[in-house]
N, C-alpha and C positions, 0 to 999 in steps of 0.2 A: 504493499500500499504505500509506504514512504517513497519507493523508487518511482511509482506511478506519479505521485504528487509531483515529485522532484522534476519528472520527465515534463509534465503539462507545465509547471514552472518555465522552465528553461524554454520550451516552444513560445510560450507567452513573451518571453524575455527577447527572444530571437526575432521575432514577429515585430515586436517594438521597435527594437533597433533596426531592423530592415526598412520600417515605415518610416521613421526619422530621417534616415539617410535619403531615401526616397523622396521625401517631403522637401528636404535642405536642396535637393537638385531641381524641383519643380518651380520653386520662388524664393525670393529674398528672405532669408530666416534671420529673424533677430530675438535676442533674450534678454530678459528682464535685467537691470543691475542690481536685483535682490537675490538672485539665483541664477546657477549655470546647470543646465543638463549635459552631464557627462556622456562620452560616447558608449559607456559601457551601461548607461540607464542610470547612473545613480546621479544624485542631485547636490550640487555644492550650494549651499547658503550663504549668502554673504550679510555677515552682521552690521547694523548700524552704530553709531559712536557711544551707544550704550550696552551693545552686545546682542540687542534684539534680533532676532529674524523672522522671516516669514514661518510660521510653523508646520509642521507635518499634520494636515487634515485628513490623512488615509485611514484612520483608525477610527472609523465611524461606522453606524448602521449594525445590521444583524451580526452578531459575534466579531465586531470589528471587521467587517468584511472578508474574513478568514475561512468561511464555510457559506456554500450556497443556500439560499433559502429553499428547502426541501418541500416536496409534494407529500405531505402526510396521509396515511391511509385512511380511507372512507369508513367510518364505523357505526354512523347513523344517516339515514336520508329522510328528506322531508319534501312532501309536495304540497302545492296550494289547497287551502282548505276554508271553512268556516271560520276557523279561528287561529289565524295564523301565527300571530304572537305567541300565543300558548303553546301550539306544538313546535314552533321552533326553539322557544325557551326550555321546554321539556326535554329536547333532544340534546342542547347544550347541557343541561344539568345533567343528564343520564352519563354522557359522555364525560363530562367532570369528573364523576365518581368513578370513573374507570382505571386501571392500572396504566401508568406509564411505563412504555418500552424503555430501552437502552439509551434512546437519543432524547428522551424527557417528554415524548409525545403521547397523548391518550387518544388523539385520532381527529378528523376533519367530521363536521356536519355538513352532509352536502345538500344544498337547496336545489331541486330540479328545476326544470324551466316553468316559467309563469310568473304570475304577480301576486305577492303577498302583502297583505294590509296589515300594517302596523300601527295601534294607536298609541303605543307607548315606546319604551326602549328595550332593546334586546341586551343582555348583560352577558360577558364573560369575566369569570373571576376565579379561575382556575387555572394552572398550568396545564399547557400541552394541548390546549384546545384551539381547533380552527374553524371557522364560519367560511365556507366556500360555497359560490353560487356556480351557475353553469354558464359563465360567461354573459354577453349580452341578454342573453334569454331570461335571465333572472332579474326581475324589478323587485325591491322591497319599497314599498311607498308609506312614508310618514303621513298617516292619516289624521284629521282632527283640528284642532285649534290651541293644541299645548306646544309652547316651545321647549325643545329638550334636543337632547342627543338621541340620533335613531340607535345606534350601536355605541356601547360603551365596554371597554375593555381595561380592567383595574384590578389590581389587588388591594390591599389594606395597609393602613399603617404607615409609619416614616422610618428611615434610618436610624438606628440606636446606637450611639455610642458604646464601645466596650468600655469599663471602667478600668482605671489604671493604665491605658494604652496611649493616652495623648501625651504627644512630646513637641516643644518648641521646635520651630525651623531656625537655625542659627546662622544661616546666611543672612548678611546683610542687604544684598541685592541679588535678584534671580531675574535674567532677562527671559523676555518671551521666546517661548520656543524650546526651553531646556527641559529635559526629561528627568533631571535629578535635583535633589535637595539633601542638604543634610540637617540631621535631626539631635539633639541634645544626647540620646541615650536610644540607638536601634535595638536594643535588646529583645523588646516585647515584640518585634515587628520578624515576619518570615516572608519569604517569596512566596508569591501567591495571595498573599493578604489582601482582603478589600478594605481599603483606606478612604477616608475623607481628609483632603487637603482643606482646612476650615481658613478662610481669609476675613478678617474682621478690620473694616476701615475705622480710622479715626477722624477727630473732628478737623485736624490737618488736611485731610485727603479732600474732604468735602470744600475746604476754605479755597484750596489752592486749585480746584476745579473750578471754584467760583459758582457752586451749586447752592450755596448760602445766599446768594443774591439775584435771584432770578427775579426779572421783571415781574412784578405782582400784577394780577388781573384776578378777578372774583374766581375763588376756588384753587388758586395757585397753593402749593405746598412746598416749602423748601425743604431740600435734601437734608437729613440728620443723619449722621454715622451710624446712630444705633439700627438704621433699617439698612444698613449695606454690609450685609455678611453672605458671603459666598460659600458653598460648599460644593467643592470638586470633587467627584467620586472617581477614584482611580484603584489600579490595582499594581502592588509592588512586584516588579519582575526580577530583580535581584537587589543585592545589599553589599554594598564594600565598605568595611568600618561601620561609621554613621550615616553613612549616604545612601539615600534611597533611590534607586531608578525605578521609575514610574511607566505604565504602558500607554500613556498619552501625555504629552507636553503641558507645559505651565503655557495659559492662553492671555496672561498680561503681565506687566512687569511688577514683581514682587519686591516692594521699595520697604524696606522697615521703619523709614522715616512716616509711611502712610499707613501701613498695614501690619498688624499682627498675624502671623501665619503659623499655624501648628497643623500636626497631623494625628489620627487617630484612628484605630480599627472600628468596622462598626459591622452590623448585621441588620439585615433587613427581612424578617420571615414572612410579612405579608406580601412581598413583592412577587409576581408571577412572570414565568418566562415561557419560551417557545409557544408562542400564540400569533395568531394572523387573521385576517379578514381579507378575503380575496376573490376576485372573479365576478362581481356582480354591480347592478346599477340601483341607486338610492336615490328616490324621487319625494321631493315633498309636497303635499298638497299646499295651497296658499290661496286666499281670498281676492288678494289685489298684490299690485306691483310693489306697495308699500307696505303689506302687511307684516307681522312680526310675531304672530301667534301660530307658530308652525314649524316644521321641523328646524333646528338652528345648526347642529353639526352632525355629520353624516356619521364619522367615526371618532370617538373620542378616547384616546388612550391616556393611561396614567399608572404610574406604581408596576410598570412593566420594565422587564431587562431583556433584550433579544426576543424582538416580536417584529411584524411586518402588516404593512397594508400594501396590497398589489392589485392592479387591475381593477380598480373601484371608482366608479364614476358618480358624482353626486350633482343633481339639477335642483335648482331652486330652493336650495338651503340658505338659511339668513347668513351664517357665519362662514360654512365651509365644509371642504371635503374631510379634511383630516386635520385634528387639533392634538398635539403632543404637549401633554401637560409638564409641570415641573419635575414630576418623578418618572418621566418616561425616558429610558435611557437604552442606547444601542438598537434603534427601532429604524428599520427601512421602509420608505413609502416611496413605492416606485409606480411608473406608469398608470397614473392616475389622474382624473380631471375634476374640476368645480366649475360648473357653468350656471350663467342666467340665475344669481341669486335674488331672492325677493326680499327687501327690507327697504326701510329709509337709507340714503346715502350720507351716512354721518359717522362720527366716531363709534368706536366698538360694534362693527358690522364688517362682513366681507373680509374676512381674513381666510382665503382659500386653503393655504397651508400654513398653519401655524406652529412654530416649534417654542417651547419652553424650556424644554428638557436638555440632555447632553449627550453628546456622541451619537447623532441621530442624522440619517442621510434621506434627502429628498432628491428623488433624481427621475427625469423623464416625464415629468408632470405638466399640466396644462391648466390655466384659469383663463375664464372670461367674465368680464363685467365686476371684478373686484375691486375693492379698495387696495388692500395690502396683500397681494397675491401670494407672496413668500416673505415670512415676517417673522421675528422673533420678539419678546416681550420684555419685561422688566428683570434685570438682575439674572441673565441667564449665563450659565458657567460657560458651555462649550466644551470642545469643539463641535459645531453642528456644520453640515454641509448642504448647500442646495447646488442643482447641478443639472445642466442639459433641460431647465425647465423654459417654458414659454406661458407670454399673459398676452393678451389682446382686450382691447376696450376698457384697459383699466383706469379707475377714477383716482386714483392716488399712486404712492410709490412701494416699492420693494426695499426692504433693508430693515436693519434694526430699529425698533420702534421707539423705544423709550427706556431712559433708566439703566444704562451700561450693561448692556450685552457683551460679552467677551469671546473672541475667537469663532468667527462665522465665514465660511468661503461661499462667495456667490461666485460660479464658474460655467460660463456660458450660458447666461440667463438672458432671454430676448423678450422685451417688452416693448409696447406702444408709448409708455408713460416713463415714469422716473425711477431710478434707484438713488438712493440718498442714505448716507451716513453723516450726521451733523449734531449739532447742538440745536435741539429742535425748543430750547427756552421755556417759555411758559404754555406750549401747547398742551392740551390735556389738563392736568393739574399740576404740571411742571415736569414734563419730560426730560429736559436739559439734555446731556449729553447721550446719546443713544447707544453708542458702542466704542469700543477698541478691539484692536486687532481683527478687524473686517476687511477682508481681502476680497476686491472687485476684479475678477479675472476673465478678460476677454469677453465681456458682454456687451449687448446691443440694447440701446434706450434711446428715448428721444432726448432725455437730460440727464447728466449725472452730478450730485454733490458729494463730495467726500472731504472730509474736514479730520484733523487730528485733535484730540483733546488736549487742553492745556499741560496736564501731566498724564502717566500712565502708560504710555506706548503710543504708536501710531496705527493709521490705517494705510491700505494700498489701493490704489486706482491703475491696473495694468491691461493694456491693450484694449480692443473694444471698439466699437462705435457709438457716438454720443454727442450731444453739445454740452460742454462742461460749463456749470453755473456754481457761483461762489458760494450759495447758499441763505437760509432765512435770516440769519443774524451777521451784521458786519464785522470786520477785523477779527475773524477767526484764522486758523492755522489751516491752510489748505493742504492735503495729503500730497505725496510724491505721486506724481502722472508720469505714465509712460506709454508711448506708441498708440496715442488717439487716433483712430482710422487707419491704422497700418495692418497690412496683411501680413501672414508669416511668423507671428507671435510662437515661439517653441519654448516651451511645449504648448500645445493648443489648449490642452485641459491640464490644469495643476493638479487637480487631484487625480485623474488617471495616472499621471507621472508620477506621483507620489506613491500610489498604491503599486506600480511596476516597479518604482525604485526599492520599495520595501521587499518585494520579490526577489530582486536582484541581492540584495543583503542576506535574506533568509536562505538564499541558494548556496552562498558561501563563495560565490564568485569574488 
């Protein structure tokens, strides 16, 4: 098995290198000043004057991209009936009580072709359960006038700190992109441990970001340090002395002048895994184009690690197709769409693909008539990736929405409206600096705003076609920009290049 995997990786690497060489002869190729793609497929990262690099975004999605999404065995089948919600939920509950196989799957509930009328919410709350339709022939209709999620996939509870394991990080400064950090005493840690890197902001951080002096308007809330605590979930890969090497890099500068950083082991007994929703169409009934008393989110996911949503299409939902809540981790959303939402066109609506968790991947999705087609929310830890996604007839912008998202890659996104990374000031209740370590790579948009926050790191705007705009508020730092309107950026996709570079490293070449 290991030899077969090695041969497959070698073939992928060889194909990638052949493609790069052919591509370089076909047109003029240029590379970013922040990284260099080597002839063997590896990537050399160029640090800034503080040591920050563009981080590795490749370790996101289902099992960090190391496993293909499986096709679980069907163990229950449902056909349309007079009580569709009860019949589907009964099948889900029956499968949930089954025994998991060696891969952690209990099995799939297969919905046959036809229309299923659902007045409430279908729930998956156990590991190893998949809800699968029969492609476009299966339609779930959110009926009635109740605003809710049509499908909710979630475990219970929250991460629990293991007492006696917390250790202070002793590095005075850790640049963006680093995988390692030193703690006071590493004896309570072991390779394979699940840990949280706990980052606590102080008053100086808020002051130097100037988020304690947002221009006031009714409802504006100035930032308070007590509200800015980030729980970055990681796994220890190895330990050298008191230095921990983690499975995903740091997504913002960790500067001890501004941030108190510690690491502790945790458990999350209520979290579920190996769950998925696939191959169906979700449609919401509605009473008018501005009605909001109907299906809101097609697939709502939280307290999940290693799951997926694929080939799911949402029509007329007020919020969107997929919402990954704050405790959704390592979820892949692929080949989905959200079109023609019904709601008022204003704040809090029409987020087609919304990501608030960490280490998630949204790939090859489509949005139409949304406001924020691909977005993150408040205090999102990252890394997260949106790649090869499209948006049409968009009413607002793509990007981090408010209050300091860290570590997002927007890779080959195409929209007819805006992509923005900026100080949003008093929008909302005081959105302020939307994000740091936001990388916009080879994207196409009508306009793009990309600013660097006063402290904490930088953002990147590399390649693509768009009109550059300064942003909502004057005298902000404009992020570095390269190659606007130029073809031939190499690599064309940062995410795919980073995935292949990881294969090169793992192959031992």
